[in-house]
C-alpha positions as CSV (number, residue, x, y, z in Angstrom):
1,M,-0.1,0.0,0.0
2,F,2.9,2.4,1.0
3,L,4.5,1.7,-2.4
4,V,1.2,2.4,-4.3
5,I,0.8,5.8,-2.5
6,K,4.5,6.8,-3.1
7,K,4.3,6.1,-6.8
8,R,1.0,8.3,-7.1
9,Q,2.8,11.1,-5.2
10,I,6.0,10.6,-7.4
11,A,3.5,10.8,-10.4
12,M,1.7,13.8,-9.3
13,A,5.1,15.6,-8.6
14,L,6.2,15.0,-12.1
15,L,3.1,16.1,-13.5
16,C,3.3,19.5,-11.6
17,L,6.9,19.9,-12.8
18,F,6.0,19.4,-16.4
19,L,3.1,21.9,-16.1
20,L,5.4,24.3,-14.8
21,A,8.0,24.0,-17.4
22,A,5.2,24.4,-19.9
23,I,4.0,27.7,-18.4
24,I,7.6,29.0,-18.2
25,F,8.3,27.9,-21.8
26,S,5.2,29.8,-23.1
27,L,6.0,32.9,-21.1
28,T,9.6,33.1,-22.6
29,R,8.2,32.8,-25.9
30,I,5.6,35.4,-25.4
31,H,7.8,37.9,-23.6
32,P,10.2,39.0,-26.6
33,Q,7.2,40.0,-28.7
34,A,5.4,42.1,-25.8
35,V,5.7,45.8,-25.8
36,S,8.6,47.0,-23.6
37,T,7.7,48.2,-20.1
38,S,7.1,51.7,-19.4
39,T,10.7,52.3,-17.8
40,A,12.5,50.2,-20.5
41,N,13.8,52.1,-23.6
42,T,13.7,50.2,-26.8
43,N,15.0,50.7,-30.4
44,W,12.5,49.4,-32.9
45,G,14.0,46.3,-34.6
46,L,13.1,43.6,-37.0
47,S,14.3,40.2,-38.1
48,F,13.3,38.6,-41.5
49,P,13.1,34.8,-40.8
50,E,11.6,34.1,-44.3
51,K,11.9,35.7,-47.7
52,G,8.8,37.7,-48.7
53,K,7.1,37.2,-45.3
54,T,6.2,39.6,-42.6
55,P,9.2,40.4,-40.4
56,V,9.2,39.8,-36.8
57,G,9.2,43.1,-34.6
58,N,10.4,43.5,-31.1
59,A,6.7,43.9,-30.3
60,T,3.9,42.1,-31.9
61,A,1.4,43.7,-34.1
62,E,-1.5,42.9,-31.6
63,A,0.4,44.5,-28.6
64,L,1.2,47.6,-30.5
65,K,-2.5,48.0,-31.6
66,T,-3.5,48.4,-27.9
67,Y,-1.8,51.8,-28.3
68,N,-2.8,52.6,-31.7
69,A,0.7,51.8,-33.0
70,Y,1.4,49.9,-36.2
71,Y,4.4,48.4,-38.0
72,V,2.6,46.5,-40.6
73,G,-0.8,46.5,-42.4
74,D,-3.2,43.8,-43.4
75,T,-0.7,40.8,-44.2
76,S,-3.3,39.2,-46.5
77,Q,-3.3,42.1,-48.8
78,S,-0.6,42.9,-51.3
79,V,-0.6,46.6,-50.4
80,I,2.5,48.7,-49.5
81,Y,2.4,51.7,-47.4
82,L,5.4,54.1,-48.5
83,T,6.9,56.5,-45.9
84,F,9.9,58.9,-45.9
85,D,11.5,60.5,-42.9
86,A,12.8,63.9,-43.6
87,G,15.1,65.5,-41.2
88,Y,16.2,68.0,-43.6
89,E,16.2,68.8,-47.2
90,N,19.0,67.4,-49.3
91,G,17.9,68.4,-52.7
92,Y,16.3,64.9,-53.8
93,T,12.6,65.5,-52.5
94,P,11.4,67.2,-55.7
95,S,12.7,64.2,-57.8
96,I,10.9,61.9,-55.2
97,L,7.7,63.7,-55.5
98,D,7.9,63.8,-59.4
99,T,8.2,59.9,-59.2
100,L,5.5,59.3,-56.9
101,Q,3.3,61.5,-59.0
102,K,4.3,59.5,-62.2
103,H,3.2,56.3,-60.3
104,Q,0.2,58.0,-58.8
105,V,1.4,57.0,-55.2
106,K,0.7,58.9,-52.2
107,A,3.2,58.6,-49.4
108,T,3.7,59.9,-45.9
109,F,6.5,62.2,-45.1
110,F,7.6,62.3,-41.4
111,V,9.2,65.6,-41.0
112,V,10.8,67.7,-38.2
113,G,10.4,71.5,-37.5
114,N,13.7,72.4,-39.4
115,Y,12.3,70.8,-42.4
116,I,9.0,72.9,-42.3
117,Q,10.9,76.1,-41.6
118,T,13.5,75.6,-44.4
119,S,11.4,74.0,-47.1
120,P,8.0,75.5,-46.6
121,D,7.2,75.2,-50.6
122,L,7.9,71.4,-50.5
123,I,5.9,71.0,-47.6
124,K,2.9,72.9,-49.4
125,R,3.7,70.7,-52.5
126,M,3.3,67.4,-50.6
127,V,0.0,68.6,-49.4
128,K,-1.2,69.7,-52.8
129,E,-0.4,66.4,-54.3
130,G,-2.2,64.4,-51.6
131,H,0.8,63.1,-49.5
132,I,0.4,62.9,-45.7
133,V,2.8,64.9,-43.7
134,G,3.4,63.2,-40.5
135,N,5.0,64.2,-37.0
136,H,8.5,63.3,-36.6
137,T,8.7,65.8,-33.5
138,F,9.8,69.3,-33.7
139,S,13.5,68.9,-32.6
140,H,14.1,65.1,-33.3
141,P,15.0,64.1,-29.7
142,D,15.3,60.6,-28.2
143,M,11.6,60.5,-27.1
144,S,12.2,57.5,-25.0
145,K,14.0,59.7,-22.5
146,I,10.9,62.0,-22.1
147,S,8.6,60.6,-19.6
148,D,6.2,63.4,-18.7
149,M,3.2,64.7,-20.7
150,A,4.2,68.3,-21.0
151,S,7.5,67.7,-22.7
152,F,6.1,65.1,-24.9
153,R,3.1,67.4,-25.9
154,K,5.5,70.2,-26.4
155,E,7.6,68.3,-29.0
156,V,4.6,67.2,-31.1
157,E,2.3,70.1,-30.7
158,S,5.1,72.6,-31.7
159,L,5.6,71.0,-35.0
160,E,1.7,70.8,-35.4
161,T,1.6,74.5,-34.9
162,L,4.4,75.2,-37.3
163,Y,2.7,73.0,-39.9
164,Q,-0.8,74.7,-39.6
165,E,1.0,78.2,-39.9
166,T,2.8,77.0,-42.9
167,T,-0.2,75.2,-44.6
168,G,-3.2,76.6,-43.2
169,Q,-4.3,73.0,-42.4
170,E,-4.3,70.7,-39.4
171,M,-1.6,68.2,-39.2
172,Q,-2.9,64.5,-39.5
173,K,-2.3,62.6,-36.2
174,F,0.5,60.1,-37.5
175,Y,3.6,60.0,-35.2
176,R,7.0,58.3,-35.9
177,P,9.5,58.2,-33.1
178,P,12.9,59.6,-34.1
179,Q,15.4,56.8,-34.7
180,G,12.7,54.4,-33.6
181,K,13.4,55.0,-30.0
182,Y,10.5,54.3,-27.7
183,N,8.9,52.7,-24.7
184,Q,5.4,51.6,-23.6
185,Q,4.9,55.2,-21.8
186,N,5.7,56.9,-25.2
187,L,3.2,54.9,-27.0
188,Q,0.5,55.7,-24.3
189,L,1.3,59.4,-24.4
190,A,0.9,59.4,-28.2
191,N,-2.1,57.7,-27.9
192,E,-3.6,60.0,-25.3
193,L,-2.7,63.0,-27.7
194,G,-4.8,61.1,-30.5
195,Y,-1.7,60.0,-32.4
196,K,-1.2,56.7,-34.3
197,T,2.4,55.6,-33.8
198,I,3.8,54.3,-37.2
199,F,6.8,52.1,-37.1
200,W,7.9,50.0,-40.2
201,S,8.5,46.6,-41.3
202,L,10.9,47.3,-44.2
203,A,13.9,49.6,-44.3
204,Y,17.6,49.7,-45.0
205,V,20.8,51.8,-44.3
206,D,20.1,54.8,-46.6
207,W,20.7,57.7,-44.3
208,Y,24.5,58.0,-44.4
209,V,24.9,60.9,-46.9
210,D,28.4,60.3,-47.5
211,K,28.1,56.6,-47.7
212,Q,25.2,55.9,-49.9
213,P,24.4,52.4,-51.0
214,T,24.7,51.5,-54.6
215,K,21.5,50.5,-56.7
216,E,22.4,46.8,-56.5
217,Q,22.8,47.1,-52.7
218,A,19.6,49.0,-52.2
219,F,17.7,46.4,-54.4
220,E,19.5,43.5,-52.6
221,K,17.6,44.6,-49.4
222,L,14.3,46.1,-50.7
223,L,13.2,43.6,-53.4
224,P,13.5,40.2,-51.4
225,R,12.0,41.6,-48.1
226,I,8.8,43.2,-49.5
227,H,5.8,41.6,-48.3
228,P,2.0,42.2,-48.0
229,G,1.0,45.2,-45.8
230,A,4.7,46.4,-45.7
231,I,5.2,49.8,-44.1
232,V,8.3,50.9,-46.0
233,L,10.6,53.5,-44.4
234,L,13.2,55.4,-46.9
235,H,15.0,58.6,-46.2
236,S,14.3,61.5,-48.5
237,T,17.8,62.8,-47.8
238,S,19.2,59.7,-50.0
239,K,20.6,60.1,-53.3
240,T,20.2,56.6,-54.0
241,N,16.5,56.4,-53.1
242,A,15.9,59.3,-55.5
243,E,17.8,57.5,-58.5
244,I,16.1,54.1,-57.9
245,L,12.6,55.1,-56.8
246,D,11.1,54.9,-60.3
247,E,12.5,51.5,-61.1
248,L,11.8,50.1,-57.5
249,L,8.1,51.2,-57.6
250,T,7.8,49.6,-61.2
251,K,9.3,46.2,-59.9
252,W,6.8,46.3,-56.9
253,E,4.0,47.0,-59.3
254,Q,5.1,44.1,-61.7
255,E,5.1,41.8,-58.6
256,G,1.4,42.6,-57.9
257,Y,1.7,45.1,-55.4
258,T,-0.6,48.4,-54.9
259,F,0.0,51.6,-52.8
260,G,-2.1,52.4,-49.9
261,T,-2.1,55.4,-47.3
262,L,-1.7,55.3,-43.6
263,D,-5.3,56.5,-43.1
264,Q,-6.4,53.5,-45.3
265,L,-4.3,51.4,-43.2
266,V,-5.7,52.7,-39.8
267,S,-9.2,52.4,-41.3
268,S,-8.9,48.8,-42.4
269,E,-7.2,47.6,-39.2
270,S,-10.1,49.1,-37.0
271,R,-12.7,47.2,-38.7
C-alpha cells in the first residue's frame, strides 16, 4: 500500500513539474514579442526569418494596436504603405515627388521642425499632391527619455503649430518616434494625444549621406524583403533612393503590389 501511494505522489510531482515547465516555456516565448515596459527604452528592430514574409518586430502587431501603434498593415493584402523620414532637405525631394506623381502613389513624409522652416514650399507641394505630412517631432530628440506629458506634448504640438501656420491645415495625427526609439509610456502618451504611432516593417541603411548604397545594394535589401502589408521606411535625404525610386516602384507594381495610405491602413485595421 505504501509503495502504491508513493508512486502516486511521484507521478503527481512529475506532472506538476511538467506543467510548470510548460508555463515557463510559454512565457519566455511571449515575452520578447511584448511591448517594452514603461521604464525600458527600446530601439525598434526587425528580423526577417523568411523571404517575402512579414518580419518579426520586437513587439507584436497585436500588442502595438492596444496603443494605436502599427508596424505592418493587413498581411493578406498585397498593399504597400510608403513612408519617408525627412530631417532636412538634401535636394532630392522634388525628384521623389515627381516619381510618386508619375506612379500615382501617395506617401507619408515624417518631418521635423527644421524641415518645415527651411522647405515650406516642398511641404505645401506634398499637401497639394495628396501626400500625408506626419509628425517626426519638432527637434528630433530621443523621445524614449521623455517621461512626462508636458515635454512630450511640446515636441509634437510645436510641430503641429508650425505645420498649420505653413499650410493653413491641421496636421494629421500620425507620429513616428525619431530613430525608432520608444517605450510603452511613449506609446501611451502619443495615444492620449490622439496620435497613431507608425513604425515600419521594411527599411535599409540609406541615411548616411557620404556613404550611400549602390543601386544593387539597395535592391538586394528592398526587393526580397517586400511583403504584403509592408510599411516601408525610406529617407528622402538619400541620393540613391531618388535615383532608384522609379524602377523600384515599377518592380513592386510588376509583382502585383498596390500602394495605400496610412489613413487607409488605420481604417482597415479598425474594422
